C-alpha beads as a LAMMPS data file, in Angstrom:
LAMMPS data file: protein, C-alpha beads

77 atoms
76 bonds

1 atom types
1 bond types

-500.0 500.0 xlo xhi
-500.0 500.0 ylo yhi
-500.0 500.0 zlo zhi

Masses

1 110.0

Atoms # bond

1 1 1 132.036 -131.138 193.403
2 1 1 132.658 -129.232 196.856
3 1 1 130.958 -125.938 197.157
4 1 1 132.252 -123.357 198.940
5 1 1 129.569 -120.417 200.115
6 1 1 130.727 -117.606 202.796
7 1 1 129.055 -118.387 205.998
8 1 1 127.573 -121.788 205.137
9 1 1 129.213 -125.144 205.629
10 1 1 130.724 -127.015 202.821
11 1 1 128.498 -129.005 200.379
12 1 1 128.866 -131.649 197.997
13 1 1 126.671 -131.811 195.167
14 1 1 125.530 -135.301 193.783
15 1 1 123.305 -135.831 190.779
16 1 1 120.942 -138.567 191.065
17 1 1 118.823 -140.694 189.275
18 1 1 116.302 -142.893 190.305
19 1 1 113.888 -145.316 189.302
20 1 1 110.686 -143.865 188.328
21 1 1 108.984 -145.346 191.277
22 1 1 111.318 -144.300 193.584
23 1 1 111.246 -141.142 192.188
24 1 1 107.429 -140.977 192.671
25 1 1 107.860 -141.928 196.186
26 1 1 110.110 -139.100 197.089
27 1 1 107.844 -136.691 195.443
28 1 1 105.284 -137.456 197.292
29 1 1 106.917 -137.222 200.493
30 1 1 107.615 -133.832 199.491
31 1 1 104.127 -132.918 198.458
32 1 1 102.702 -133.996 201.675
33 1 1 104.727 -131.761 203.781
34 1 1 106.870 -134.412 205.220
35 1 1 110.048 -132.488 203.560
36 1 1 110.960 -129.585 201.911
37 1 1 112.208 -130.601 198.854
38 1 1 113.790 -133.813 197.187
39 1 1 117.314 -133.023 198.236
40 1 1 115.707 -132.939 201.966
41 1 1 114.381 -136.518 201.501
42 1 1 117.899 -137.875 200.121
43 1 1 119.673 -136.132 202.621
44 1 1 117.748 -137.351 205.351
45 1 1 117.723 -140.872 204.002
46 1 1 121.809 -141.156 203.377
47 1 1 122.059 -140.002 207.068
48 1 1 119.885 -142.411 208.217
49 1 1 121.971 -145.415 206.277
50 1 1 124.923 -143.949 207.552
51 1 1 123.420 -143.961 210.891
52 1 1 122.583 -147.433 211.000
53 1 1 125.449 -148.862 209.109
54 1 1 128.357 -147.195 210.581
55 1 1 129.389 -149.713 213.150
56 1 1 129.349 -152.657 209.917
57 1 1 131.666 -149.822 208.030
58 1 1 134.077 -149.511 210.998
59 1 1 134.790 -152.872 211.224
60 1 1 134.799 -153.982 207.822
61 1 1 137.274 -151.008 207.496
62 1 1 139.474 -152.362 210.537
63 1 1 139.314 -156.009 209.269
64 1 1 140.634 -154.374 205.606
65 1 1 143.432 -152.849 208.079
66 1 1 144.308 -155.830 210.022
67 1 1 144.568 -157.816 206.694
68 1 1 146.720 -155.724 204.950
69 1 1 149.019 -155.505 208.177
70 1 1 149.360 -159.383 208.194
71 1 1 150.313 -159.336 204.803
72 1 1 152.992 -156.661 205.124
73 1 1 154.312 -158.564 207.955
74 1 1 154.209 -162.007 206.551
75 1 1 155.916 -160.075 203.110
76 1 1 152.905 -161.637 201.103
77 1 1 151.149 -159.506 198.440

Bonds

1 1 1 2
2 1 2 3
3 1 3 4
4 1 4 5
5 1 5 6
6 1 6 7
7 1 7 8
8 1 8 9
9 1 9 10
10 1 10 11
11 1 11 12
12 1 12 13
13 1 13 14
14 1 14 15
15 1 15 16
16 1 16 17
17 1 17 18
18 1 18 19
19 1 19 20
20 1 20 21
21 1 21 22
22 1 22 23
23 1 23 24
24 1 24 25
25 1 25 26
26 1 26 27
27 1 27 28
28 1 28 29
29 1 29 30
30 1 30 31
31 1 31 32
32 1 32 33
33 1 33 34
34 1 34 35
35 1 35 36
36 1 36 37
37 1 37 38
38 1 38 39
39 1 39 40
40 1 40 41
41 1 41 42
42 1 42 43
43 1 43 44
44 1 44 45
45 1 45 46
46 1 46 47
47 1 47 48
48 1 48 49
49 1 49 50
50 1 50 51
51 1 51 52
52 1 52 53
53 1 53 54
54 1 54 55
55 1 55 56
56 1 56 57
57 1 57 58
58 1 58 59
59 1 59 60
60 1 60 61
61 1 61 62
62 1 62 63
63 1 63 64
64 1 64 65
65 1 65 66
66 1 66 67
67 1 67 68
68 1 68 69
69 1 69 70
70 1 70 71
71 1 71 72
72 1 72 73
73 1 73 74
74 1 74 75
75 1 75 76
76 1 76 77
């Protein structure tokens, strides 16, 4: 779901279930002051994952596009 707030960028709300051990680690980062709340921990983790894997994802999408184009060109499915 994307929520719209006046004067604020669009925000997509995602509900996440974590294994207990991972949830406790997230909670500990917040309690120790590294992050303001659990949502910030998850946002930063996701941003880092995307940053580290962006090139791999782009290459994968390009490969899939090329494979699709070659199938269309040759008339195979």
